[in-house]
Backbone as CSV, one residue per row, in Angstrom:
resi,resn,N_x,N_y,N_z,CA_x,CA_y,CA_z,C_x,C_y,C_z
1,MET,19.559,7.958,18.480,20.334,8.437,17.001,19.154,9.115,16.559
2,ASP,19.643,10.325,16.052,18.993,11.285,15.554,18.957,11.232,13.895
3,PHE,18.061,10.239,13.647,17.917,9.834,12.102,16.701,9.439,11.937
4,VAL,16.180,10.275,10.654,14.834,9.808,10.026,14.981,9.303,8.638
5,PRO,14.428,8.203,8.509,14.736,7.696,6.924,14.477,8.723,5.708
6,LEU,14.998,8.899,4.772,14.880,9.894,3.743,13.229,9.657,3.319
7,MET,12.611,10.796,3.240,11.215,10.971,2.771,10.152,9.846,3.275
8,TYR,10.449,9.150,4.420,9.541,8.117,4.882,8.533,8.795,5.671
9,ALA,7.224,9.009,5.184,6.332,9.779,5.804,5.680,8.965,7.147
10,ALA,6.148,9.392,8.334,5.557,8.962,9.609,5.474,9.850,10.443
11,CYS,4.371,10.005,11.334,3.983,10.866,12.276,4.864,10.817,13.713
12,HIS,5.468,11.812,14.215,6.103,11.769,15.441,5.100,12.800,16.256
13,ASP,5.493,12.531,17.556,4.570,13.267,18.672,4.228,14.617,18.580
14,ASP,5.138,15.393,17.692,4.894,16.802,17.536,4.139,17.163,16.172
15,MET,3.868,16.198,15.529,3.282,16.496,14.096,1.683,16.585,14.355
16,PRO,1.261,17.896,13.862,-0.365,18.194,13.927,-0.995,17.120,13.044
17,GLU,-2.057,16.459,13.475,-2.876,15.681,12.651,-3.211,16.223,11.262
18,GLY,-3.101,15.418,10.290,-3.283,15.955,8.938,-2.430,16.604,8.260
19,GLU,-1.010,16.948,8.900,-0.182,17.793,8.280,0.853,16.944,7.184
20,SER,0.910,17.601,6.244,1.894,16.875,5.092,3.115,16.529,5.541
21,SER,3.875,15.420,5.190,4.948,14.908,5.536,6.184,16.019,4.709
22,ARG,5.500,16.732,3.826,6.882,17.295,3.073,7.045,18.613,3.732
23,HIS,6.154,18.950,4.876,6.500,20.027,5.769,7.215,19.423,7.174
24,TYR,7.584,18.102,7.122,8.047,17.430,8.307,9.085,16.585,8.191
25,SER,10.124,17.087,7.476,11.288,16.369,7.048,12.267,16.178,8.379
26,SER,13.193,15.518,8.374,14.263,15.610,9.040,14.934,16.759,9.623
27,ILE,14.913,17.714,8.623,15.329,18.939,8.825,14.479,19.715,9.990
28,HIS,13.019,19.689,9.604,12.170,20.432,10.456,11.572,19.688,11.578
29,SER,11.747,18.542,11.639,11.553,17.824,12.974,12.180,18.154,14.128
30,ARG,11.742,18.775,15.301,12.145,19.173,16.613,12.662,18.045,17.228
31,HIS,12.182,16.639,17.215,12.287,15.583,17.859,12.406,14.381,16.913
32,PRO,13.350,14.344,16.077,13.305,12.996,15.247,13.440,11.698,16.026
33,THR,14.162,11.839,17.207,14.381,10.645,17.970,12.850,9.964,18.490
34,ARG,11.990,11.021,18.539,10.741,10.232,18.860,9.831,9.789,17.977
35,LEU,10.270,9.765,16.660,9.462,9.228,15.767,9.659,7.640,15.698
36,LEU,8.680,7.043,15.823,8.650,5.568,15.940,7.395,5.037,14.883
37,THR,7.797,3.956,14.087,7.113,3.399,12.990,7.128,1.718,13.341
38,ALA,6.189,1.239,12.882,6.247,-0.279,12.775,5.174,-0.757,11.937
39,THR,5.423,-2.008,11.426,4.361,-2.786,10.745,4.347,-4.129,10.995
40,LEU,3.141,-4.656,11.232,3.056,-6.067,11.756,3.308,-7.128,10.688
41,GLY,4.439,-7.426,10.324,5.039,-8.282,9.475,4.201,-9.514,9.384
42,VAL,4.130,-10.079,10.443,3.019,-11.299,10.771,2.059,-10.925,11.797
43,PRO,0.883,-10.655,11.082,-0.209,-10.053,12.096,-0.467,-11.000,13.106
44,PHE,-1.134,-10.398,14.060,-1.626,-10.879,15.164,-2.749,-11.896,14.743
45,ALA,-3.263,-12.987,15.477,-4.583,-13.763,15.158,-5.605,-12.590,15.056
46,SER,-5.726,-11.538,15.923,-6.563,-10.643,16.048,-5.711,-9.242,15.662
47,GLU,-6.082,-8.640,14.597,-5.517,-7.412,14.307,-5.649,-6.267,15.394
48,GLY,-6.825,-6.264,15.866,-7.278,-5.066,17.038,-6.112,-5.517,18.222
49,ARG,-5.688,-6.544,18.472,-4.956,-6.956,19.595,-3.636,-6.431,19.093
50,GLY,-3.131,-6.444,17.785,-1.937,-6.035,17.492,-1.662,-4.525,17.262
51,VAL,-2.891,-3.982,17.064,-2.687,-2.526,16.992,-2.754,-2.001,18.559
52,ALA,-3.358,-2.658,19.412,-3.330,-2.181,20.988,-2.028,-2.640,21.406
53,PHE,-1.328,-3.472,20.958,0.056,-4.001,21.411,1.108,-2.803,20.833
54,LEU,0.956,-2.568,19.563,1.823,-1.342,19.111,1.548,-0.038,19.677
55,ARG,0.379,0.371,20.118,0.150,1.494,20.799,0.665,1.631,22.317
56,ALA,0.542,0.273,23.079,1.210,0.126,24.322,2.585,0.516,24.154
57,ALA,3.332,-0.058,23.077,4.915,-0.043,22.984,5.185,1.302,22.607
58,GLY,4.103,2.324,22.395,4.873,3.684,21.828,4.912,4.012,20.408
59,ILE,4.608,2.985,19.421,4.359,3.107,18.292,3.412,4.299,17.831
60,SER,3.981,5.261,17.007,3.038,6.369,16.715,2.502,6.344,15.225
61,HIS,2.875,5.482,14.493,2.323,5.407,13.086,2.144,4.020,12.843
62,ILE,0.855,3.497,13.155,0.584,1.978,13.081,-0.026,1.641,11.612
63,ALA,0.441,0.601,11.015,-0.160,0.145,10.029,-1.194,-1.099,10.234
64,THR,-2.222,-0.812,9.293,-3.357,-1.900,9.553,-3.810,-2.392,8.140
65,ALA,-4.543,-3.738,7.949,-5.053,-4.096,6.899,-3.641,-4.776,6.137
66,ASN,-2.658,-5.129,6.999,-1.442,-5.788,6.465,-1.541,-7.310,6.432
67,SER,-0.914,-7.889,5.821,-1.051,-9.309,5.744,0.299,-10.005,5.119
68,PRO,0.583,-11.127,5.282,1.646,-11.744,4.847,1.792,-11.743,3.159
69,TRP,2.898,-11.745,2.676,2.934,-11.646,1.089,2.087,-12.830,0.527
70,HIS,2.135,-13.911,0.865,1.633,-14.944,0.218,0.157,-14.977,0.280
71,SER,-0.698,-14.152,1.036,-1.985,-13.864,1.293,-2.594,-12.590,0.786
72,ARG,-1.537,-11.734,0.567,-1.979,-10.341,-0.007,-2.663,-10.237,-1.101
73,ILE,-2.377,-10.924,-2.191,-2.718,-10.811,-3.554,-4.154,-11.307,-3.569
74,VAL,-4.515,-12.583,-2.939,-5.722,-13.262,-2.631,-6.657,-12.253,-1.949
75,GLN,-6.248,-11.662,-0.960,-7.177,-10.827,-0.237,-7.617,-9.578,-0.837
76,THR,-6.731,-9.037,-1.721,-7.043,-7.954,-2.429,-7.995,-8.246,-3.563
77,ALA,-7.925,-9.589,-4.078,-8.762,-10.109,-5.403,-10.291,-10.099,-4.708
78,ARG,-10.498,-10.580,-3.279,-11.601,-10.987,-2.828,-12.323,-9.350,-2.530
79,MET,-11.346,-8.545,-2.161,-11.883,-7.097,-1.927,-12.684,-6.424,-3.135
80,PHE,-12.197,-6.725,-4.278,-12.838,-6.334,-5.582,-13.453,-7.284,-6.378
81,GLY,-14.140,-8.416,-5.695,-15.052,-9.221,-6.627,-14.249,-10.301,-7.283
82,VAL,-13.376,-10.678,-7.357,-12.555,-11.695,-7.961,-12.533,-12.797,-7.453
83,ALA,-13.057,-13.816,-8.010,-13.193,-15.355,-7.593,-12.047,-15.905,-7.177
84,THR,-11.701,-16.475,-6.091,-10.461,-17.012,-5.756,-10.691,-18.461,-5.422
85,ASP,-11.641,-19.085,-5.812,-11.783,-20.514,-5.689,-10.516,-21.317,-6.409
86,ASP,-10.420,-20.646,-7.595,-9.391,-21.482,-8.479,-8.178,-20.646,-8.676
87,THR,-7.076,-20.755,-7.862,-5.951,-20.096,-7.910,-4.779,-20.979,-8.097
88,VAL,-3.618,-20.404,-8.543,-2.614,-21.325,-9.121,-1.401,-20.961,-8.235
89,LEU,-0.528,-21.844,-7.828,0.745,-21.504,-7.137,1.690,-20.816,-8.175
90,ALA,2.309,-19.526,-7.825,3.060,-18.931,-8.689,4.274,-18.558,-7.855
91,CYS,5.164,-18.073,-8.927,6.595,-17.682,-8.047,7.074,-16.305,-8.535
92,GLU,7.054,-15.407,-7.682,7.379,-13.962,-7.980,8.986,-13.778,-7.705
93,SER,9.714,-13.346,-8.524,11.189,-13.518,-8.252,11.686,-12.761,-7.193
94,VAL,11.020,-11.831,-6.722,11.589,-11.098,-5.342,10.993,-11.729,-4.251
95,ASN,9.616,-11.927,-4.275,9.039,-12.389,-2.904,8.753,-13.517,-2.871
96,GLY,8.875,-14.535,-3.693,8.764,-16.083,-3.630,7.228,-16.309,-3.877
97,GLU,6.942,-17.409,-3.547,5.625,-18.161,-4.015,4.451,-17.294,-3.341
98,TYR,3.374,-17.425,-4.183,2.037,-16.874,-3.664,1.092,-17.647,-4.424
99,ARG,-0.216,-17.586,-3.755,-1.370,-18.080,-4.783,-1.795,-16.826,-5.518
100,GLN,-2.013,-17.209,-6.821,-2.220,-16.120,-7.723,-3.650,-16.509,-8.388
101,PRO,-4.652,-15.368,-8.350,-5.655,-15.333,-8.794,-5.951,-15.383,-10.172
102,LEU,-6.828,-15.943,-10.688,-6.875,-15.991,-12.241,-8.077,-15.076,-12.573
103,LEU,-7.802,-14.219,-13.430,-8.611,-13.135,-14.023,-9.408,-13.627,-15.119
104,ARG,-10.745,-13.428,-15.214,-11.513,-13.784,-16.475,-11.252,-12.649,-17.617
105,GLN,-11.561,-13.116,-18.640,-11.506,-11.805,-19.753,-12.542,-10.753,-19.480
106,ALA,-11.694,-9.615,-19.681,-12.688,-8.426,-19.237,-13.228,-8.460,-17.815
107,GLN,-12.507,-9.051,-17.009,-12.842,-9.253,-15.546,-13.458,-7.876,-15.002
108,PRO,-14.927,-8.033,-14.476,-15.161,-6.655,-13.685,-14.786,-6.700,-12.248
109,PHE,-14.594,-5.424,-12.089,-14.190,-5.497,-10.603,-15.256,-4.454,-9.734
110,HIS,-15.574,-4.656,-8.536,-16.320,-3.852,-7.582,-15.966,-4.051,-6.327
111,LEU,-16.165,-2.974,-5.615,-15.695,-3.174,-4.015,-16.515,-4.004,-3.443
112,VAL,-16.199,-5.123,-3.110,-17.057,-6.142,-2.329,-16.884,-5.997,-0.792
113,HIS,-15.891,-5.812,-0.203,-15.699,-5.841,1.300,-14.473,-4.803,1.477
114,ASN,-14.648,-3.807,1.754,-13.520,-2.633,2.267,-12.771,-3.191,3.408
115,TRP,-11.880,-4.239,3.429,-11.509,-4.823,4.350,-10.160,-3.360,5.027
116,PRO,-9.519,-2.661,4.198,-8.846,-1.631,4.924,-9.731,-0.578,6.000
117,TYR,-10.966,-0.177,5.289,-11.702,0.577,5.946,-12.286,-0.084,7.242
118,ASP,-12.679,-1.162,7.235,-13.293,-1.949,8.652,-12.217,-2.010,9.503
119,VAL,-10.852,-2.416,9.361,-9.850,-2.322,10.273,-9.592,-1.138,10.709
120,PHE,-9.588,0.129,9.951,-9.230,1.403,10.361,-10.497,1.825,11.278
121,VAL,-11.628,1.671,10.894,-12.772,2.111,11.940,-12.547,1.336,13.171
122,ALA,-12.376,-0.096,13.202,-12.387,-0.659,14.287,-11.273,-0.313,15.424
123,ALA,-10.124,0.091,14.719,-9.175,0.769,15.461,-9.421,2.280,16.161
124,ARG,-10.146,3.137,15.311,-10.501,4.209,15.739,-11.474,3.980,17.180
125,ARG,-12.348,2.956,16.971,-12.701,2.899,18.122,-12.140,2.578,19.412
126,GLN,-11.033,2.088,19.377,-10.178,1.803,20.228,-9.304,3.383,20.501
127,GLY,-9.605,4.311,19.764,-9.149,5.629,19.946,-7.757,5.623,19.434
128,ILE,-7.469,4.901,18.338,-6.094,4.675,17.704,-6.335,4.973,16.091
129,THR,-5.583,5.881,15.575,-5.529,6.489,14.271,-4.354,5.482,13.640
130,THR,-4.858,4.888,12.480,-3.771,3.851,11.968,-3.674,4.306,10.410
131,ARG,-2.493,3.677,9.893,-2.367,3.748,8.406,-2.646,2.574,7.541
132,PRO,-3.881,2.486,6.787,-4.262,1.171,6.159,-3.368,1.035,5.034
133,ILE,-3.147,-0.387,4.525,-2.344,-0.646,3.549,-3.271,-1.253,2.340
134,LEU,-2.924,-0.829,1.325,-3.473,-1.131,0.066,-2.479,-1.680,-0.910
135,LEU,-2.713,-2.887,-1.822,-1.657,-3.205,-2.625,-2.055,-2.309,-3.937
136,GLY,-1.038,-1.650,-4.674,-1.334,-0.939,-5.625,-1.806,-1.609,-6.708
137,PRO,-3.068,-0.903,-7.640,-3.665,-1.456,-8.634,-2.856,-2.348,-9.923
138,VAL,-1.808,-1.432,-10.179,-1.098,-2.034,-11.290,-0.234,-3.247,-10.732
139,SER,0.231,-3.116,-9.572,0.922,-4.552,-8.980,-0.052,-5.598,-8.835
140,PHE,-1.141,-5.366,-8.355,-2.214,-6.290,-8.186,-2.435,-7.050,-9.664
141,LEU,-2.839,-6.136,-10.547,-2.916,-6.819,-11.973,-1.782,-7.595,-12.470
142,ALA,-0.703,-6.901,-12.323,0.636,-7.711,-12.807,0.721,-8.972,-12.168
143,LEU,0.359,-9.074,-10.850,0.637,-10.220,-10.118,-0.474,-11.396,-10.187
144,CYS,-1.551,-11.053,-10.917,-2.472,-11.902,-11.206,-2.314,-12.607,-12.482
145,GLY,-2.966,-13.753,-12.690,-2.977,-14.487,-13.846,-4.212,-13.897,-14.837
146,MET,-3.771,-13.356,-16.168,-4.523,-12.731,-17.165,-4.846,-13.545,-18.361
147,THR,-5.851,-13.370,-19.010,-6.095,-14.187,-20.285,-5.329,-13.430,-21.277
148,LYS,-5.123,-14.087,-22.477,-4.077,-13.497,-23.640,-5.008,-12.342,-24.407
149,GLU,-6.237,-12.435,-24.062,-7.191,-11.211,-24.958,-7.242,-9.966,-23.932
150,ASP,-6.641,-9.952,-22.647,-6.530,-8.861,-21.751,-5.225,-8.495,-21.481
151,ASN,-5.086,-7.258,-20.943,-3.804,-6.628,-20.562,-3.999,-5.642,-19.305
152,ILE,-2.943,-5.245,-18.930,-2.955,-4.452,-17.633,-3.683,-3.093,-18.045
153,GLY,-3.286,-2.609,-18.984,-3.944,-1.288,-19.392,-5.582,-1.302,-19.364
154,GLN,-6.079,-2.307,-19.972,-7.592,-2.498,-20.120,-8.284,-2.895,-18.530
155,GLY,-7.561,-3.659,-17.889,-7.900,-4.033,-16.538,-8.154,-2.811,-15.613
156,LEU,-6.840,-2.036,-15.599,-6.593,-0.842,-14.911,-7.962,-0.054,-14.864
157,MET,-8.338,0.435,-16.013,-9.550,1.414,-16.130,-10.834,0.813,-15.530
158,ARG,-10.958,-0.730,-15.467,-12.032,-0.929,-14.729,-11.693,-1.244,-13.289
159,LEU,-10.456,-1.370,-12.778,-9.990,-1.686,-11.490,-10.020,-0.249,-10.552
160,LEU,-9.559,0.837,-11.304,-9.387,2.217,-10.712,-10.657,2.680,-10.041
161,LEU,-11.992,2.279,-10.603,-13.253,2.816,-10.137,-13.365,2.141,-8.697
162,ALA,-12.754,0.853,-8.577,-13.178,0.319,-7.113,-12.233,0.743,-6.317
163,TYR,-10.942,0.981,-6.611,-10.054,1.706,-5.751,-10.481,3.072,-5.323
164,ILE,-10.979,3.883,-6.226,-11.215,5.015,-5.907,-12.530,4.925,-4.635
165,GLU,-13.520,3.928,-5.014,-14.394,3.917,-3.958,-13.925,3.643,-2.661
166,CYS,-12.889,2.678,-2.501,-12.085,2.339,-1.408,-11.681,3.427,-0.796
167,LEU,-10.813,4.385,-1.310,-10.331,5.355,-0.976,-11.241,6.418,-0.398
168,GLU,-12.217,6.574,-1.152,-13.201,7.666,-0.764,-13.922,7.248,0.599
169,GLN,-14.189,6.102,0.766,-14.778,5.581,2.121,-13.600,6.060,3.400
170,LEU,-12.589,5.569,3.221,-11.413,5.763,4.231,-11.372,7.202,4.511
171,THR,-11.401,7.999,3.298,-11.423,9.617,3.691,-12.506,10.153,4.476
172,THR,-13.648,9.630,4.146,-14.965,9.930,4.617,-14.772,9.614,6.231
173,ALA,-14.282,8.496,6.459,-13.881,7.778,7.770,-13.169,8.699,8.678
174,GLY,-12.262,9.580,7.947,-11.543,10.399,8.835,-10.057,9.825,8.591
175,CYS,-9.595,8.926,7.761,-8.232,8.414,7.454,-7.377,9.307,6.961
176,LEU,-6.132,9.709,7.581,-5.214,10.653,7.131,-4.104,10.093,6.302
177,TRP,-3.971,8.971,6.505,-2.924,8.185,5.714,-3.080,6.971,5.250
178,VAL,-2.644,6.509,3.892,-3.027,5.110,3.327,-1.686,4.821,2.657
179,GLN,-1.136,3.685,2.941,-0.065,3.214,2.517,-0.290,2.276,1.317
180,ILE,0.263,2.706,0.099,0.007,1.943,-1.047,1.414,1.111,-1.583
181,ASP,1.183,-0.129,-1.511,2.399,-1.130,-1.729,2.820,-1.144,-3.269
182,GLU,3.755,-0.982,-3.907,3.955,-1.442,-5.075,5.208,-2.184,-5.415
183,PRO,4.970,-3.609,-5.058,6.252,-4.398,-5.112,6.873,-4.545,-6.587
184,ILE,6.055,-4.520,-7.456,6.579,-4.609,-8.949,7.600,-3.831,-9.022
185,LEU,7.848,-2.648,-8.412,8.852,-1.576,-8.595,10.098,-1.999,-8.176
186,ALA,10.275,-3.335,-7.627,11.692,-3.737,-7.149,12.377,-4.451,-8.341
187,HIS,11.568,-4.763,-9.427,12.079,-5.525,-10.383,12.847,-4.443,-11.396
188,PRO,14.028,-4.633,-11.792,14.863,-3.918,-12.563,14.303,-3.804,-13.871
189,GLU,13.605,-4.811,-14.484,13.181,-4.651,-15.901,11.623,-4.494,-15.949
190,LEU,11.215,-3.380,-16.100,9.709,-3.160,-16.431,9.672,-2.474,-17.615
191,SER,8.491,-2.749,-18.305,8.173,-2.237,-19.621,7.858,-0.868,-19.366
192,ALA,8.004,0.090,-20.401,7.641,1.436,-20.332,5.911,1.563,-20.235
193,ALA,5.390,0.657,-20.894,3.906,0.652,-20.770,3.482,0.401,-19.045
194,THR,4.086,-0.498,-18.529,3.834,-0.867,-17.142,4.153,0.792,-16.292
195,LEU,5.089,0.997,-16.293,5.507,2.441,-15.823,4.503,3.529,-16.050
196,THR,4.220,3.673,-17.455,2.934,4.554,-17.785,1.622,4.176,-16.902
197,HIS,1.376,2.748,-16.900,0.184,2.517,-16.170,0.244,2.875,-14.522
198,ILE,1.555,2.694,-14.094,1.682,3.074,-12.475,1.623,4.545,-12.301
199,ASP,2.073,5.264,-13.292,2.042,6.783,-13.286,0.582,7.239,-13.386
200,VAL,-0.364,6.766,-14.454,-1.523,7.184,-14.568,-2.400,6.845,-13.188
201,ALA,-2.189,5.710,-12.730,-2.969,5.198,-11.401,-2.605,5.946,-10.123
202,TRP,-1.332,6.484,-10.087,-1.086,7.022,-8.977,-1.757,8.759,-8.987
203,ARG,-1.427,9.150,-10.326,-2.126,10.646,-10.393,-3.537,10.572,-10.204
204,ILE,-4.195,9.553,-10.595,-5.830,9.568,-10.526,-5.898,9.451,-9.087
205,LEU,-5.409,8.443,-8.266,-5.762,8.292,-7.004,-5.158,9.442,-5.965
206,ALA,-4.097,9.956,-6.398,-3.889,11.311,-5.602,-4.727,12.407,-6.019
207,GLU,-5.425,12.513,-7.067,-6.313,13.520,-7.312,-7.505,13.359,-6.626
208,ILE,-7.998,11.962,-6.107,-9.389,11.901,-5.547,-9.136,11.713,-3.925
209,SER,-7.831,11.717,-3.555,-7.479,11.238,-2.064,-8.092,12.292,-1.498
210,GLY,-8.100,13.532,-1.535,-8.784,14.532,-0.844,-7.908,14.828,0.422
211,GLY,-8.228,14.757,1.717,-7.614,14.865,2.846,-6.756,13.813,3.206
212,THR,-6.599,12.652,2.584,-5.921,11.580,2.979,-4.621,11.457,2.069
213,SER,-3.465,11.270,2.609,-2.252,11.422,2.164,-1.667,10.172,1.811
214,LEU,-1.125,9.900,0.784,-0.659,8.626,0.262,0.751,8.517,0.486
215,VAL,1.240,7.229,0.974,2.600,6.694,1.161,2.914,5.553,0.093
216,LEU,4.101,5.691,-0.361,4.390,4.809,-1.457,5.344,3.850,-0.858
217,VAL,5.201,2.742,-0.800,6.052,1.548,-0.442,6.551,0.688,-1.647
218,GLY,7.898,0.490,-1.907,8.103,-0.447,-2.987,8.487,-1.928,-2.329
219,GLY,9.121,-2.568,-3.220,9.491,-4.006,-2.955,10.918,-3.937,-2.215
220,ALA,11.348,-5.332,-1.890,12.442,-5.540,-1.207,13.727,-5.180,-1.843
221,GLY,14.390,-4.279,-1.370,15.765,-3.919,-2.270,15.765,-2.717,-2.839
222,GLY,14.630,-1.915,-2.536,14.403,-0.550,-3.105,14.023,-0.499,-4.497
223,PHE,14.218,0.567,-5.279,13.544,0.999,-6.598,14.695,0.789,-7.819
224,GLY,15.918,0.612,-7.467,17.009,0.436,-8.282,16.822,1.384,-9.489
225,PRO,16.870,1.095,-10.854,16.888,2.011,-11.876,15.500,2.802,-12.008
226,HIS,14.468,2.258,-11.222,13.093,2.931,-11.404,13.234,4.355,-10.524
227,LEU,14.173,4.519,-9.509,13.919,5.454,-8.638,13.728,7.052,-9.102
228,PRO,14.346,7.358,-10.300,14.004,8.698,-10.921,12.593,8.672,-11.180
229,PHE,11.973,7.608,-11.860,10.523,7.673,-12.143,9.688,7.965,-10.852
230,VAL,10.019,6.941,-9.884,9.256,7.031,-8.584,9.278,8.334,-8.018
231,LEU,10.423,9.162,-8.008,10.348,10.447,-7.394,9.565,11.325,-7.891
232,GLN,9.060,11.218,-9.146,8.142,12.080,-9.798,6.607,11.751,-9.708
233,LEU,6.303,10.618,-8.857,4.886,10.300,-8.756,4.489,11.083,-7.418
234,PRO,3.157,11.463,-7.412,2.417,12.249,-6.526,2.107,11.617,-5.159
235,PHE,3.323,11.145,-4.441,3.035,10.674,-3.258,3.217,11.834,-2.126
236,ASP,2.763,11.435,-1.076,3.346,12.266,0.349,4.107,11.788,1.070
237,GLY,4.370,10.605,0.905,5.389,10.044,1.768,6.044,8.857,1.017
238,LEU,7.418,8.607,1.309,7.982,7.515,0.342,8.835,6.660,1.317
239,HIS,8.703,5.521,1.373,9.458,4.264,2.082,10.236,3.586,1.253
240,ILE,11.569,3.429,1.475,12.376,2.423,0.775,12.558,1.359,1.374
241,ASP,12.182,0.278,1.022,12.855,-1.066,1.657,14.093,-1.434,1.223
242,LEU,15.000,-1.550,2.183,16.577,-1.789,1.832,16.921,-3.145,2.197
243,GLY,15.656,-3.996,2.508,16.188,-5.376,2.808,16.628,-6.165,1.968
244,PRO,17.145,-7.427,2.039,17.851,-8.193,1.101,16.844,-8.649,-0.096
245,VAL,17.214,-8.819,-1.142,16.317,-9.226,-2.381,16.774,-10.756,-2.605
246,ARG,15.574,-11.714,-2.702,16.000,-13.147,-2.996,16.839,-13.155,-4.157
247,PRO,17.815,-14.065,-4.094,18.749,-14.664,-5.168,17.997,-15.137,-6.444
């Protein structure tokens, strides 16, 4: 079937390494049927084994640092120095229940463990170049518990420095693509302030990403009324999840 998902940034066998997806759309691709992508929705016990399995299956654009929804936010918190001993059970209207980290007032952030970097480097040692996944900084803050004295805008300015360090390490390691998930964009009602924060975060991350291209991934069900806003963000690839939305 000669079909490539609209604006989905993924390498096929003929794409030169490092080439921007904007020059390799379904119109320019000579062999669109050879484009194969996959995400380990439920990771193997060993992510290294999962990466090797996908490569053996012929997958050309392999995601790493992936994790189930219910653990993604806690893992991101640990990456950036947030204590996770005291979490609460929260429910997100699109993705369901998850463990919610609680941020202190004026919570400091620093890169404690660059997990996406570690799994990228481990895959490179197997001769496999992968696409690490990060939870977007605004989505992360929106899904955490915050004190009434704090807000996303204040937290974002502190958090972005840690994200920048994470991306710089990946770029130095030779990472060509990083996927950034923004699940909150699946919500039809987002404040103008939240959209502004997302815009600021993406423009800063795109500016410092250097030779690493950024892929934007939304939540289940697509972007809804936010699609015009999303299309003006400085991404290099866009993936729209058209899966069913929870009632």
